[in-house]
N, CA, C and O atoms as a GROMACS GRO file, in nm:
protein
  580
    1MET      N    1  10.660   3.213   8.308
    1MET     CA    2  10.663   3.032   8.413
    1MET      C    3  10.543   2.991   8.366
    1MET      O    4  10.448   3.061   8.332
    2ASP      N    5  10.556   2.832   8.367
    2ASP     CA    6  10.470   2.771   8.345
    2ASP      C    7  10.456   2.697   8.463
    2ASP      O    8  10.559   2.664   8.523
    3ILE      N    9  10.303   2.653   8.521
    3ILE     CA   10  10.250   2.544   8.581
    3ILE      C   11  10.214   2.446   8.552
    3ILE      O   12  10.123   2.438   8.470
    4ASN      N   13  10.258   2.358   8.596
    4ASN     CA   14  10.174   2.190   8.568
    4ASN      C   15  10.104   2.157   8.688
    4ASN      O   16  10.149   2.142   8.801
    5ILE      N   17   9.975   2.146   8.641
    5ILE     CA   18   9.855   2.117   8.740
    5ILE      C   19   9.875   1.943   8.753
    5ILE      O   20   9.834   1.885   8.854
    6THR      N   21   9.916   1.898   8.685
    6THR     CA   22   9.916   1.730   8.738
    6THR      C   23  10.039   1.748   8.858
    6THR      O   24  10.051   1.665   8.948
    7LEU      N   25  10.126   1.864   8.844
    7LEU     CA   26  10.264   1.866   8.957
    7LEU      C   27  10.155   1.896   9.079
    7LEU      O   28  10.173   1.848   9.191
    8ILE      N   29  10.071   1.957   9.057
    8ILE     CA   30  10.012   2.060   9.199
    8ILE      C   31   9.931   1.942   9.249
    8ILE      O   32   9.936   1.920   9.370
    9GLU      N   33   9.845   1.848   9.160
    9GLU     CA   34   9.762   1.754   9.217
    9GLU      C   35   9.884   1.628   9.270
    9GLU      O   36   9.834   1.563   9.362
   10ALA      N   37  10.003   1.588   9.242
   10ALA     CA   38  10.107   1.506   9.273
   10ALA      C   39  10.121   1.552   9.422
   10ALA      O   40  10.088   1.493   9.525
   11TYR      N   41  10.173   1.661   9.404
   11TYR     CA   42  10.226   1.721   9.509
   11TYR      C   43  10.122   1.758   9.675
   11TYR      O   44  10.159   1.773   9.791
   12CYS      N   45   9.989   1.762   9.610
   12CYS     CA   46   9.864   1.753   9.729
   12CYS      C   47   9.878   1.659   9.760
   12CYS      O   48   9.889   1.646   9.882
   13LYS      N   49   9.886   1.534   9.676
   13LYS     CA   50   9.866   1.355   9.761
   13LYS      C   51   9.993   1.365   9.841
   13LYS      O   52   9.971   1.334   9.958
   14LYS      N   53  10.124   1.400   9.816
   14LYS     CA   54  10.231   1.400   9.890
   14LYS      C   55  10.206   1.453  10.000
   14LYS      O   56  10.235   1.382  10.096
   15ASN      N   57  10.146   1.588  10.033
   15ASN     CA   58  10.115   1.658  10.137
   15ASN      C   59  10.004   1.608  10.173
   15ASN      O   60   9.935   1.706  10.198
   16GLY      N   61   9.934   1.501  10.194
   16GLY     CA   62   9.817   1.438  10.241
   16GLY      C   63   9.671   1.475  10.208
   16GLY      O   64   9.577   1.471  10.287
   17ARG      N   65   9.665   1.514  10.076
   17ARG     CA   66   9.551   1.526  10.041
   17ARG      C   67   9.521   1.498   9.897
   17ARG      O   68   9.589   1.553   9.810
   18ASP      N   69   9.433   1.425   9.869
   18ASP     CA   70   9.382   1.364   9.736
   18ASP      C   71   9.325   1.534   9.652
   18ASP      O   72   9.287   1.619   9.733
   19VAL      N   73   9.322   1.565   9.536
   19VAL     CA   74   9.274   1.673   9.450
   19VAL      C   75   9.261   1.658   9.331
   19VAL      O   76   9.353   1.615   9.261
   20THR      N   77   9.151   1.688   9.288
   20THR     CA   78   9.113   1.660   9.110
   20THR      C   79   9.093   1.823   9.109
   20THR      O   80   9.041   1.904   9.186
   21THR      N   81   9.161   1.829   8.984
   21THR     CA   82   9.138   1.986   8.897
   21THR      C   83   9.094   2.025   8.745
   21THR      O   84   9.137   1.977   8.639
   22SER      N   85   8.980   2.142   8.769
   22SER     CA   86   8.937   2.150   8.649
   22SER      C   87   8.947   2.277   8.626
   22SER      O   88   8.985   2.358   8.711
   23ILE      N   89   8.904   2.312   8.479
   23ILE     CA   90   8.915   2.457   8.439
   23ILE      C   91   8.749   2.475   8.405
   23ILE      O   92   8.688   2.378   8.357
   24SER      N   93   8.687   2.589   8.428
   24SER     CA   94   8.575   2.618   8.398
   24SER      C   95   8.585   2.681   8.253
   24SER      O   96   8.687   2.747   8.232
   25ILE      N   97   8.492   2.670   8.151
   25ILE     CA   98   8.484   2.754   8.034
   25ILE      C   99   8.394   2.857   8.019
   25ILE      O  100   8.400   2.946   7.934
   26GLU      N  101   8.300   2.840   8.114
   26GLU     CA  102   8.193   2.951   8.130
   26GLU      C  103   8.234   3.102   8.206
   26GLU      O  104   8.163   3.202   8.193
   27ASN      N  105   8.368   3.100   8.292
   27ASN     CA  106   8.393   3.227   8.322
   27ASN      C  107   8.475   3.307   8.225
   27ASN      O  108   8.570   3.259   8.163
   28PRO      N  109   8.439   3.417   8.216
   28PRO     CA  110   8.558   3.506   8.108
   28PRO      C  111   8.691   3.503   8.164
   28PRO      O  112   8.783   3.503   8.081
   29GLU      N  113   8.726   3.500   8.309
   29GLU     CA  114   8.848   3.505   8.333
   29GLU      C  115   8.863   3.350   8.370
   29GLU      O  116   8.771   3.291   8.427
   30PRO      N  117   8.968   3.293   8.340
   30PRO     CA  118   8.991   3.154   8.329
   30PRO      C  119   9.033   3.140   8.525
   30PRO      O  120   9.093   3.232   8.581
   31TYR      N  121   8.989   3.017   8.598
   31TYR     CA  122   9.001   2.949   8.728
   31TYR      C  123   9.030   2.847   8.744
   31TYR      O  124   8.944   2.768   8.705
   32LEU      N  125   9.132   2.794   8.793
   32LEU     CA  126   9.112   2.655   8.832
   32LEU      C  127   9.028   2.605   8.980
   32LEU      O  128   9.003   2.667   9.084
   33ASN      N  129   9.006   2.491   8.944
   33ASN     CA  130   8.890   2.482   9.041
   33ASN      C  131   8.939   2.351   9.110
   33ASN      O  132   8.929   2.244   9.051
   34PHE      N  133   8.992   2.360   9.233
   34PHE     CA  134   9.065   2.237   9.294
   34PHE      C  135   8.943   2.183   9.356
   34PHE      O  136   8.857   2.262   9.392
   35ILE      N  137   8.925   2.043   9.373
   35ILE     CA  138   8.825   1.982   9.408
   35ILE      C  139   8.862   1.875   9.505
   35ILE      O  140   8.918   1.774   9.464
   36ALA      N  141   8.834   1.890   9.634
   36ALA     CA  142   8.873   1.754   9.731
   36ALA      C  143   8.861   1.623   9.684
   36ALA      O  144   8.750   1.602   9.634
   37GLY      N  145   8.942   1.522   9.683
   37GLY     CA  146   8.935   1.398   9.658
   37GLY      C  147   8.975   1.338   9.504
   37GLY      O  148   9.024   1.410   9.417
   38LYS      N  149   8.949   1.209   9.486
   38LYS     CA  150   8.987   1.169   9.343
   38LYS      C  151   8.891   1.172   9.225
   38LYS      O  152   8.902   1.137   9.107
   39ASP      N  153   8.772   1.237   9.311
   39ASP     CA  154   8.649   1.234   9.189
   39ASP      C  155   8.611   1.395   9.152
   39ASP      O  156   8.581   1.472   9.243
   40ALA      N  157   8.614   1.428   9.046
   40ALA     CA  158   8.569   1.580   8.979
   40ALA      C  159   8.411   1.612   9.062
   40ALA      O  160   8.381   1.731   9.072
   41GLN      N  161   8.346   1.542   9.100
   41GLN     CA  162   8.194   1.566   9.146
   41GLN      C  163   8.207   1.588   9.294
   41GLN      O  164   8.102   1.573   9.356
   42GLY      N  165   8.321   1.622   9.368
   42GLY     CA  166   8.331   1.654   9.468
   42GLY      C  167   8.248   1.775   9.518
   42GLY      O  168   8.257   1.872   9.444
   43SER      N  169   8.168   1.792   9.627
   43SER     CA  170   8.132   1.907   9.674
   43SER      C  171   8.217   2.047   9.757
   43SER      O  172   8.184   2.164   9.771
   44LEU      N  173   8.330   1.974   9.796
   44LEU     CA  174   8.404   2.034   9.840
   44LEU      C  175   8.564   2.119   9.725
   44LEU      O  176   8.660   2.065   9.669
   45ARG      N  177   8.524   2.258   9.735
   45ARG     CA  178   8.621   2.330   9.611
   45ARG      C  179   8.656   2.426   9.653
   45ARG      O  180   8.609   2.483   9.751
   46ILE      N  181   8.763   2.467   9.574
   46ILE     CA  182   8.826   2.593   9.599
   46ILE      C  183   8.832   2.649   9.482
   46ILE      O  184   8.803   2.573   9.389
   47PHE      N  185   8.867   2.788   9.445
   47PHE     CA  186   8.908   2.857   9.298
   47PHE      C  187   9.040   2.914   9.314
   47PHE      O  188   9.070   2.950   9.428
   48LEU      N  189   9.108   2.926   9.237
   48LEU     CA  190   9.199   3.008   9.231
   48LEU      C  191   9.240   3.069   9.082
   48LEU      O  192   9.248   2.998   8.982
   49SER      N  193   9.261   3.202   9.084
   49SER     CA  194   9.287   3.224   8.938
   49SER      C  195   9.440   3.237   8.897
   49SER      O  196   9.528   3.239   8.984
   50PHE      N  197   9.464   3.244   8.784
   50PHE     CA  198   9.605   3.202   8.728
   50PHE      C  199   9.696   3.328   8.804
   50PHE      O  200   9.812   3.314   8.842
   51SER      N  201   9.628   3.433   8.813
   51SER     CA  202   9.735   3.534   8.889
   51SER      C  203   9.728   3.529   9.028
   51SER      O  204   9.810   3.592   9.096
   52ASP      N  205   9.631   3.454   9.082
   52ASP     CA  206   9.664   3.408   9.230
   52ASP      C  207   9.787   3.306   9.238
   52ASP      O  208   9.888   3.336   9.302
   53LEU      N  209   9.776   3.216   9.188
   53LEU     CA  210   9.898   3.138   9.149
   53LEU      C  211  10.022   3.197   9.133
   53LEU      O  212  10.115   3.133   9.183
   54LYS      N  213  10.043   3.275   9.091
   54LYS     CA  214  10.195   3.376   9.084
   54LYS      C  215  10.206   3.463   9.226
   54LYS      O  216  10.298   3.468   9.307
   55GLU      N  217  10.083   3.526   9.223
   55GLU     CA  218  10.098   3.592   9.380
   55GLU      C  219  10.139   3.510   9.480
   55GLU      O  220  10.242   3.528   9.545
   56ILE      N  221  10.040   3.396   9.498
   56ILE     CA  222  10.126   3.325   9.615
   56ILE      C  223  10.264   3.257   9.608
   56ILE      O  224  10.314   3.185   9.695
   57LEU      N  225  10.316   3.290   9.495
   57LEU     CA  226  10.457   3.225   9.483
   57LEU      C  227  10.561   3.358   9.506
   57LEU      O  228  10.678   3.358   9.545
   58VAL      N  229  10.479   3.462   9.469
   58VAL     CA  230  10.555   3.579   9.528
   58VAL      C  231  10.577   3.621   9.679
   58VAL      O  232  10.685   3.648   9.730
   59VAL      N  233  10.432   3.619   9.749
   59VAL     CA  234  10.410   3.639   9.918
   59VAL      C  235  10.493   3.537   9.972
   59VAL      O  236  10.551   3.556  10.078
   60ASN      N  237  10.504   3.440   9.914
   60ASN     CA  238  10.582   3.301  10.010
   60ASN      C  239  10.734   3.308   9.996
   60ASN      O  240  10.812   3.221  10.034
   61ASN      N  241  10.773   3.449   9.923
   61ASN     CA  242  10.936   3.464   9.874
   61ASN      C  243  10.988   3.308   9.792
   61ASN      O  244  11.069   3.227   9.837
   62MET      N  245  10.909   3.300   9.656
   62MET     CA  246  10.954   3.194   9.583
   62MET      C  247  11.008   3.243   9.442
   62MET      O  248  11.108   3.202   9.384
   63ILE      N  249  10.938   3.321   9.410
   63ILE     CA  250  10.982   3.371   9.247
   63ILE      C  251  11.027   3.525   9.257
   63ILE      O  252  11.096   3.569   9.165
   64ASN      N  253  10.993   3.606   9.361
   64ASN     CA  254  11.040   3.760   9.371
   64ASN      C  255  11.173   3.793   9.367
   64ASN      O  256  11.252   3.699   9.373
   65ASP      N  257  11.219   3.910   9.359
   65ASP     CA  258  11.365   3.916   9.386
   65ASP      C  259  11.444   3.886   9.518
   65ASP      O  260  11.433   3.939   9.629
   66GLY      N  261  11.512   3.805   9.481
   66GLY     CA  262  11.592   3.726   9.634
   66GLY      C  263  11.522   3.618   9.660
   66GLY      O  264  11.560   3.548   9.755
   67GLY      N  265  11.400   3.577   9.582
   67GLY     CA  266  11.336   3.463   9.675
   67GLY      C  267  11.411   3.352   9.650
   67GLY      O  268  11.523   3.351   9.599
   68LEU      N  269  11.319   3.220   9.702
   68LEU     CA  270  11.428   3.056   9.724
   68LEU      C  271  11.430   3.025   9.592
   68LEU      O  272  11.538   2.977   9.557
   69VAL      N  273  11.328   3.037   9.486
   69VAL     CA  274  11.347   2.996   9.364
   69VAL      C  275  11.533   3.055   9.303
   69VAL      O  276  11.631   2.986   9.275
   70LEU      N  277  11.520   3.160   9.303
   70LEU     CA  278  11.620   3.234   9.229
   70LEU      C  279  11.783   3.195   9.337
   70LEU      O  280  11.892   3.166   9.289
   71LYS      N  281  11.755   3.205   9.462
   71LYS     CA  282  11.886   3.145   9.536
   71LYS      C  283  11.918   3.013   9.521
   71LYS      O  284  12.034   2.976   9.536
   72GLU      N  285  11.820   2.928   9.492
   72GLU     CA  286  11.822   2.783   9.444
   72GLU      C  287  11.913   2.746   9.288
   72GLU      O  288  11.984   2.654   9.247
   73ARG      N  289  11.873   2.849   9.246
   73ARG     CA  290  11.906   2.836   9.063
   73ARG      C  291  12.056   2.891   9.076
   73ARG      O  292  12.142   2.846   9.000
   74ASP      N  293  12.095   3.005   9.189
   74ASP     CA  294  12.231   3.053   9.136
   74ASP      C  295  12.290   2.974   9.245
   74ASP      O  296  12.406   3.004   9.270
   75ALA      N  297  12.242   2.888   9.310
   75ALA     CA  298  12.340   2.807   9.408
   75ALA      C  299  12.485   2.739   9.346
   75ALA      O  300  12.487   2.684   9.235
   76SER      N  301  12.587   2.748   9.420
   76SER     CA  302  12.686   2.680   9.366
   76SER      C  303  12.705   2.536   9.332
   76SER      O  304  12.607   2.472   9.371
   77GLN      N  305  12.806   2.450   9.264
   77GLN     CA  306  12.799   2.359   9.246
   77GLN      C  307  12.881   2.284   9.377
   77GLN      O  308  12.870   2.164   9.399
   78GLU      N  309  12.964   2.377   9.461
   78GLU     CA  310  12.998   2.346   9.571
   78GLU      C  311  12.877   2.320   9.700
   78GLU      O  312  12.867   2.235   9.789
   79SER      N  313  12.817   2.409   9.671
   79SER     CA  314  12.711   2.415   9.768
   79SER      C  315  12.594   2.323   9.764
   79SER      O  316  12.511   2.311   9.854
   80LEU      N  317  12.596   2.259   9.649
   80LEU     CA  318  12.481   2.155   9.612
   80LEU      C  319  12.557   2.031   9.660
   80LEU      O  320  12.489   1.942   9.710
   81ARG      N  321  12.704   2.011   9.651
   81ARG     CA  322  12.779   1.882   9.689
   81ARG      C  323  12.756   1.871   9.794
   81ARG      O  324  12.747   1.753   9.827
   82LEU      N  325  12.727   1.989   9.928
   82LEU     CA  326  12.774   1.964  10.052
   82LEU      C  327  12.617   1.918  10.096
   82LEU      O  328  12.618   1.864  10.207
   83ARG      N  329  12.502   1.924  10.045
   83ARG     CA  330  12.385   1.880  10.053
   83ARG      C  331  12.367   1.729  10.095
   83ARG      O  332  12.468   1.662  10.074
   84PRO      N  333  12.283   1.675  10.138
   84PRO     CA  334  12.242   1.539  10.104
   84PRO      C  335  12.202   1.507  10.001
   84PRO      O  336  12.150   1.602   9.943
   85ASN      N  337  12.199   1.388   9.929
   85ASN     CA  338  12.200   1.342   9.782
   85ASN      C  339  12.076   1.415   9.745
   85ASN      O  340  12.089   1.508   9.666
   86ASP      N  341  11.957   1.387   9.791
   86ASP     CA  342  11.833   1.416   9.739
   86ASP      C  343  11.805   1.548   9.725
   86ASP      O  344  11.706   1.600   9.674
   87GLU      N  345  11.919   1.610   9.784
   87GLU     CA  346  11.869   1.789   9.776
   87GLU      C  347  12.007   1.822   9.680
   87GLU      O  348  12.067   1.928   9.694
   88GLN      N  349  12.034   1.755   9.616
   88GLN     CA  350  12.178   1.778   9.520
   88GLN      C  351  12.123   1.804   9.368
   88GLN      O  352  12.219   1.801   9.292
   89ASP      N  353  12.057   1.817   9.330
   89ASP     CA  354  11.960   1.860   9.219
   89ASP      C  355  11.880   1.965   9.189
   89ASP      O  356  11.763   1.972   9.224
   90LYS      N  357  11.946   2.061   9.114
   90LYS     CA  358  11.851   2.181   9.154
   90LYS      C  359  11.732   2.187   9.091
   90LYS      O  360  11.633   2.234   9.147
   91ASP      N  361  11.730   2.134   8.956
   91ASP     CA  362  11.554   2.128   8.892
   91ASP      C  363  11.471   2.082   8.984
   91ASP      O  364  11.382   2.164   9.006
   92LYS      N  365  11.458   1.971   9.055
   92LYS     CA  366  11.403   1.888   9.164
   92LYS      C  367  11.384   2.006   9.271
   92LYS      O  368  11.271   2.037   9.308
   93ASN      N  369  11.475   2.056   9.308
   93ASN     CA  370  11.497   2.132   9.436
   93ASN      C  371  11.434   2.261   9.420
   93ASN      O  372  11.412   2.333   9.518
   94ILE      N  373  11.400   2.298   9.283
   94ILE     CA  374  11.314   2.426   9.236
   94ILE      C  375  11.149   2.361   9.233
   94ILE      O  376  11.058   2.411   9.299
   95GLU      N  377  11.137   2.270   9.167
   95GLU     CA  378  11.008   2.216   9.155
   95GLU      C  379  10.976   2.182   9.304
   95GLU      O  380  10.858   2.214   9.313
   96ARG      N  381  11.017   2.133   9.428
   96ARG     CA  382  10.980   2.084   9.546
   96ARG      C  383  10.943   2.243   9.601
   96ARG      O  384  10.845   2.250   9.675
   97LEU      N  385  10.999   2.340   9.577
   97LEU     CA  386  10.997   2.484   9.653
   97LEU      C  387  10.862   2.515   9.568
   97LEU      O  388  10.761   2.500   9.637
   98ILE      N  389  10.831   2.561   9.413
   98ILE     CA  390  10.712   2.578   9.372
   98ILE      C  391  10.581   2.495   9.408
   98ILE      O  392  10.483   2.548   9.459
   99TYR      N  393  10.588   2.384   9.383
   99TYR     CA  394  10.479   2.294   9.401
   99TYR      C  395  10.448   2.259   9.551
   99TYR      O  396  10.332   2.222   9.573
  100ASN      N  397  10.541   2.267   9.667
  100ASN     CA  398  10.512   2.227   9.783
  100ASN      C  399  10.414   2.355   9.802
  100ASN      O  400  10.292   2.347   9.806
  101THR      N  401  10.487   2.472   9.813
  101THR     CA  402  10.404   2.610   9.826
  101THR      C  403  10.280   2.600   9.763
  101THR      O  404  10.188   2.624   9.841
  102LEU      N  405  10.244   2.573   9.644
  102LEU     CA  406  10.097   2.586   9.593
  102LEU      C  407  10.024   2.469   9.645
  102LEU      O  408   9.910   2.493   9.684
  103SER      N  409  10.067   2.338   9.656
  103SER     CA  410   9.995   2.255   9.698
  103SER      C  411   9.940   2.260   9.878
  103SER      O  412   9.829   2.226   9.920
  104ARG      N  413  10.029   2.302   9.941
  104ARG     CA  414  10.017   2.347  10.071
  104ARG      C  415   9.905   2.456  10.057
  104ARG      O  416   9.795   2.438  10.109
  105TYR      N  417   9.925   2.540  10.004
  105TYR     CA  418   9.790   2.656  10.023
  105TYR      C  419   9.673   2.583   9.944
  105TYR      O  420   9.559   2.612   9.979
  106VAL      N  421   9.683   2.523   9.876
  106VAL     CA  422   9.540   2.466   9.833
  106VAL      C  423   9.483   2.358   9.903
  106VAL      O  424   9.368   2.325   9.871
  107ILE      N  425   9.549   2.289  10.005
  107ILE     CA  426   9.525   2.188  10.129
  107ILE      C  427   9.459   2.280  10.218
  107ILE      O  428   9.346   2.263  10.265
  108GLN      N  429   9.547   2.390  10.242
  108GLN     CA  430   9.508   2.485  10.351
  108GLN      C  431   9.373   2.534  10.325
  108GLN      O  432   9.291   2.515  10.415
  109MET      N  433   9.322   2.612  10.185
  109MET     CA  434   9.203   2.645  10.168
  109MET      C  435   9.104   2.550  10.186
  109MET      O  436   9.003   2.572  10.253
  110LEU      N  437   9.137   2.404  10.110
  110LEU     CA  438   9.034   2.302  10.135
  110LEU      C  439   9.023   2.258  10.294
  110LEU      O  440   8.924   2.193  10.325
  111ASN      N  441   9.093   2.282  10.370
  111ASN     CA  442   9.084   2.267  10.511
  111ASN      C  443   9.038   2.394  10.590
  111ASN      O  444   9.065   2.406  10.710
  112ALA      N  445   8.974   2.482  10.526
  112ALA     CA  446   8.962   2.598  10.594
  112ALA      C  447   8.845   2.566  10.742
  112ALA      O  448   8.854   2.606  10.859
  113ALA      N  449   8.740   2.479  10.673
  113ALA     CA  450   8.632   2.454  10.792
  113ALA      C  451   8.705   2.395  10.943
  113ALA      O  452   8.649   2.408  11.052
  114SER      N  453   8.809   2.344  10.928
  114SER     CA  454   8.862   2.270  11.070
  114SER      C  455   8.887   2.372  11.152
  114SER      O  456   8.855   2.351  11.269
  115GLY      N  457   8.954   2.517  11.118
  115GLY     CA  458   9.011   2.587  11.157
  115GLY      C  459   9.151   2.579  11.199
  115GLY      O  460   9.211   2.667  11.260
  116GLN      N  461   9.198   2.465  11.160
  116GLN     CA  462   9.316   2.438  11.183
  116GLN      C  463   9.437   2.507  11.076
  116GLN      O  464   9.398   2.537  10.964
  117ILE      N  465   9.584   2.531  11.113
  117ILE     CA  466   9.653   2.592  11.009
  117ILE      C  467   9.746   2.475  11.017
  117ILE      O  468   9.814   2.438  11.113
  118LEU      N  469   9.736   2.416  10.881
  118LEU     CA  470   9.800   2.296  10.868
  118LEU      C  471   9.964   2.326  10.858
  118LEU      O  472  10.050   2.255  10.909
  119PHE      N  473   9.983   2.438  10.788
  119PHE     CA  474  10.119   2.477  10.706
  119PHE      C  475  10.154   2.616  10.783
  119PHE      O  476  10.136   2.721  10.721
  120PRO      N  477  10.200   2.620  10.907
  120PRO     CA  478  10.213   2.769  10.930
  120PRO      C  479  10.264   2.868  10.821
  120PRO      O  480  10.219   2.977  10.786
  121GLU      N  481  10.359   2.805  10.782
  121GLU     CA  482  10.503   2.868  10.727
  121GLU      C  483  10.439   2.929  10.572
  121GLU      O  484  10.506   2.989  10.487
  122ILE      N  485  10.319   2.901  10.564
  122ILE     CA  486  10.239   2.929  10.417
  122ILE      C  487  10.190   3.072  10.465
  122ILE      O  488  10.140   3.108  10.571
  123VAL      N  489  10.220   3.130  10.364
  123VAL     CA  490  10.140   3.311  10.398
  123VAL      C  491  10.016   3.312  10.289
  123VAL      O  492  10.026   3.257  10.180
  124PRO      N  493   9.910   3.376  10.330
  124PRO     CA  494   9.829   3.368  10.232
  124PRO      C  495   9.809   3.508  10.191
  124PRO      O  496   9.847   3.607  10.254
  125LEU      N  497   9.750   3.509  10.086
  125LEU     CA  498   9.697   3.650   9.999
  125LEU      C  499   9.591   3.714  10.104
  125LEU      O  500   9.515   3.666  10.188
  126PRO      N  501   9.614   3.813  10.072
  126PRO     CA  502   9.495   3.922  10.184
  126PRO      C  503   9.390   3.896  10.150
  126PRO      O  504   9.312   3.908  10.244
  127ASN      N  505   9.329   3.859  10.037
  127ASN     CA  506   9.192   3.815  10.012
  127ASN      C  507   9.165   3.713  10.072
  127ASN      O  508   9.046   3.703  10.105
  128HIS      N  509   9.268   3.590  10.112
  128HIS     CA  510   9.194   3.463  10.146
  128HIS      C  511   9.208   3.450  10.298
  128HIS      O  512   9.148   3.367  10.366
  129LYS      N  513   9.304   3.550  10.348
  129LYS     CA  514   9.365   3.532  10.529
  129LYS      C  515   9.221   3.513  10.584
  129LYS      O  516   9.190   3.403  10.630
  130SER      N  517   9.121   3.629  10.583
  130SER     CA  518   9.000   3.609  10.651
  130SER      C  519   8.897   3.484  10.658
  130SER      O  520   8.817   3.462  10.749
  131THR      N  521   8.919   3.411  10.546
  131THR     CA  522   8.824   3.284  10.527
  131THR      C  523   8.889   3.191  10.517
  131THR      O  524   8.819   3.090  10.529
  132PHE      N  525   9.036   3.160  10.492
  132PHE     CA  526   9.093   3.030  10.486
  132PHE      C  527   9.172   2.998  10.549
  132PHE      O  528   9.213   2.884  10.569
  133PHE      N  529   9.223   3.135  10.606
  133PHE     CA  530   9.375   3.099  10.724
  133PHE      C  531   9.313   3.171  10.848
  133PHE      O  532   9.370   3.276  10.878
  134LYS      N  533   9.240   3.146  10.900
  134LYS     CA  534   9.185   3.174  11.030
  134LYS      C  535   9.261   3.105  11.137
  134LYS      O  536   9.260   2.982  11.135
  135ASP      N  537   9.323   3.164  11.225
  135ASP     CA  538   9.402   3.097  11.293
  135ASP      C  539   9.356   3.068  11.419
  135ASP      O  540   9.376   3.138  11.518
  136GLN      N  541   9.276   2.929  11.415
  136GLN     CA  542   9.240   2.897  11.548
  136GLN      C  543   9.127   2.937  11.585
  136GLN      O  544   9.086   2.917  11.699
  137PHE      N  545   9.044   3.016  11.472
  137PHE     CA  546   8.900   3.074  11.534
  137PHE      C  547   8.798   2.959  11.554
  137PHE      O  548   8.727   2.967  11.654
  138VAL      N  549   8.782   2.860  11.475
  138VAL     CA  550   8.685   2.782  11.482
  138VAL      C  551   8.710   2.732  11.634
  138VAL      O  552   8.631   2.758  11.725
  139LYS      N  553   8.796   2.677  11.646
  139LYS     CA  554   8.853   2.598  11.787
  139LYS      C  555   8.792   2.684  11.909
  139LYS      O  556   8.723   2.628  11.993
  140THR      N  557   8.818   2.811  11.916
  140THR     CA  558   8.811   2.915  12.018
  140THR      C  559   8.661   2.988  12.033
  140THR      O  560   8.619   3.051  12.130
  141GLN      N  561   8.588   2.958  11.898
  141GLN     CA  562   8.463   3.037  11.917
  141GLN      C  563   8.362   2.946  11.964
  141GLN      O  564   8.257   2.995  12.006
  142PHE      N  565   8.378   2.821  11.963
  142PHE     CA  566   8.278   2.696  12.016
  142PHE      C  567   8.301   2.693  12.179
  142PHE      O  568   8.231   2.622  12.250
  143LYS      N  569   8.360   2.740  12.208
  143LYS     CA  570   8.432   2.668  12.361
  143LYS      C  571   8.321   2.685  12.471
  143LYS      O  572   8.263   2.793  12.482
  144TYR      N  573   8.291   2.576  12.553
  144TYR     CA  574   8.196   2.570  12.634
  144TYR      C  575   8.241   2.657  12.754
  144TYR      O  576   8.360   2.676  12.777
  145SER      N  577   8.162   2.699  12.815
  145SER     CA  578   8.190   2.769  12.983
  145SER      C  579   8.164   2.667  13.094
  145SER      O  580   8.179   2.700  13.212
   0.00000   0.00000   0.00000
């Protein structure tokens, strides 16, 4: 499976956050560097490995056995005709499933300092949960008596 970086950026924008992406050639393992904003020089950035992208799609029930992408791929023409017009294109639906998931994950990571869970439907990877997906941690930690 190929992932289109430009589509991740486009879906981030659709989901409310401008993001620029770069790839460092200094590291032996390739990482995507997602930078908040339209400028590649921004200071707010997160890193995801290529294997992270796949795992994000697996834990969020997109590409695993019985996942939503497979269900969409196998949907009958009859079931597609029963959907609203903008949901009748399998390829577009699969694109939306994949890139909404990845872009929302990136946005949540970039917004970690706010302490808000913007997309509660997104399941974090275990190594990201305590840092980037703290459920209301920041808000409750600093309450005044």
